[in-house]
C-alpha positions as CSV (number, residue, x, y, z in Angstrom):
1,M,-21.0,15.3,12.1
2,P,-23.2,15.5,9.0
3,W,-24.4,12.1,7.4
4,R,-25.3,10.9,3.8
5,R,-27.3,8.5,2.5
6,T,-25.5,5.3,0.8
7,M,-26.8,2.6,-1.3
8,F,-26.1,0.6,1.8
9,G,-27.4,2.9,4.5
10,V,-26.4,5.9,6.3
11,S,-22.4,6.6,6.5
12,P,-20.8,9.6,8.1
13,R,-19.7,12.0,5.8
14,V,-15.9,11.9,5.0
15,K,-14.3,15.5,5.8
16,R,-12.3,17.2,3.0
17,R,-8.7,18.3,4.0
18,T,-8.8,22.2,4.5
19,Q,-5.0,22.7,5.0
20,P,-2.3,22.6,2.2
21,G,-0.4,18.9,1.7
22,P,2.4,17.7,3.4
23,I,5.0,19.9,5.3
24,V,8.6,19.7,4.0
25,T,11.9,20.2,6.2
26,T,15.5,19.3,5.4
27,T,18.9,19.2,7.2
28,N,20.7,19.9,4.2
29,A,20.4,23.5,3.3
30,G,22.7,26.6,3.3
31,Q,26.5,26.8,3.0
32,C,29.4,24.3,3.4
33,V,27.6,20.8,3.4
34,V,30.1,17.9,3.5
35,I,30.7,16.7,0.0
36,N,30.0,13.1,1.3
37,S,26.6,14.1,2.6
38,K,23.4,12.2,1.9
39,I,20.3,14.8,1.5
40,A,17.8,14.2,4.1
41,T,14.1,15.2,3.7
42,V,11.4,14.9,6.6
43,F,8.0,15.3,5.8
44,S,5.1,16.4,8.2
45,E,3.3,12.9,7.8
46,A,3.7,9.4,6.0
47,M,4.4,9.8,2.4
48,N,3.5,7.3,-0.3
49,P,7.3,6.0,-1.0
50,Q,6.2,5.2,-4.6
51,T,5.8,8.5,-5.6
52,I,9.2,9.6,-4.2
53,T,11.6,8.6,-7.4
54,S,14.4,10.1,-9.4
55,S,11.5,12.0,-11.5
56,T,10.1,13.6,-8.3
57,Y,13.0,13.8,-5.9
58,F,16.4,15.3,-7.6
59,V,19.4,17.0,-7.2
60,Q,21.0,19.6,-10.0
61,N,24.1,21.6,-10.6
62,G,22.7,24.2,-12.7
63,T,20.5,22.0,-15.4
64,T,22.7,18.8,-14.7
65,L,21.0,16.1,-13.1
66,I,23.0,14.5,-10.1
67,P,22.8,10.6,-10.6
68,G,22.0,9.1,-7.3
69,T,19.3,6.9,-5.5
70,V,16.2,8.0,-3.5
71,I,14.9,5.6,-0.7
72,A,11.7,6.9,1.1
73,S,10.2,5.5,4.2
74,G,7.4,6.8,6.3
75,S,7.8,10.6,6.5
76,N,11.7,10.3,5.6
77,A,13.4,10.6,2.0
78,I,17.0,10.3,1.4
79,F,18.8,11.1,-1.7
80,T,22.4,9.2,-2.0
81,P,24.5,10.6,-4.8
82,D,26.3,7.9,-6.7
83,S,29.7,9.5,-5.7
84,F,30.7,12.5,-3.7
85,F,29.1,16.0,-4.8
86,A,31.8,18.5,-6.3
87,P,33.4,20.6,-3.9
88,L,32.6,24.3,-3.6
89,T,29.8,23.6,-5.8
90,H,26.1,25.1,-5.6
91,F,23.5,22.2,-5.7
92,T,19.5,22.8,-5.9
93,V,17.3,20.0,-4.7
94,T,13.5,19.8,-5.9
95,L,10.6,17.8,-4.7
96,K,7.9,17.8,-7.3
97,S,4.4,18.5,-6.6
98,G,1.5,17.7,-9.1
99,G,-1.1,14.9,-9.2
100,P,-0.8,11.6,-7.9
101,A,0.7,10.2,-11.2
102,T,3.2,13.2,-11.3
103,G,4.0,14.6,-7.9
104,V,5.3,13.7,-4.4
105,H,2.3,12.7,-2.2
106,D,1.1,11.2,1.2
107,M,-0.6,8.0,1.6
108,V,-4.2,9.6,1.1
109,C,-3.1,11.5,-2.1
110,N,-2.6,15.1,-0.8
111,T,0.2,16.4,-2.6
112,L,2.8,19.1,-2.0
113,Y,1.1,22.3,-2.3
114,S,3.9,23.5,-4.6
115,D,7.2,22.4,-5.9
116,Y,9.6,22.7,-2.8
117,V,13.2,23.6,-3.9
118,W,16.3,24.5,-1.7
119,D,20.1,25.0,-2.3
120,F,23.1,24.2,-0.6
121,T,26.8,24.7,-1.5
122,T,29.5,22.2,-0.6
123,C,32.8,22.4,1.4
124,D,36.1,21.4,0.1
125,R,36.6,18.0,1.3
126,P,34.7,15.1,2.7
127,G,33.7,15.2,6.5
128,H,35.0,18.9,6.6
129,N,32.6,21.2,8.9
130,A,30.6,18.0,10.1
131,S,29.7,19.8,13.4
132,H,26.9,21.6,11.6
133,G,24.6,19.0,12.3
134,Y,24.1,17.5,8.8
135,L,22.4,14.2,10.0
136,Y,23.5,11.7,7.1
137,R,26.8,11.0,5.9
138,P,27.8,7.8,4.5
């Protein structure tokens, strides 16, 4: 490992990360998501929970923001809408990339490579088609 001289002696050089930022997976994507679902997101590493807020993790129906709460812990984040999602409706979920002040990032300030966006369509009633494996329901 290369070494560098510092004011206090010699220390190992810090390696720069060569891969893109955290990787995102989600359980709520596609068709027939139950209307009483929470939106679950799993990152490839622990994230800084202070950067996962309603301005960096949000759900929309067209241009209308869906009110709700985002809770992040470790490598997980969950969006809970204030009320059930509208039935038979298309929604888009966005996780914002950007610098430490504007986007989601991990504990050492590695940000998402780009905005992470996915969409889903709701079923017609609560609990319908719950066997699809969507992990979080109130």
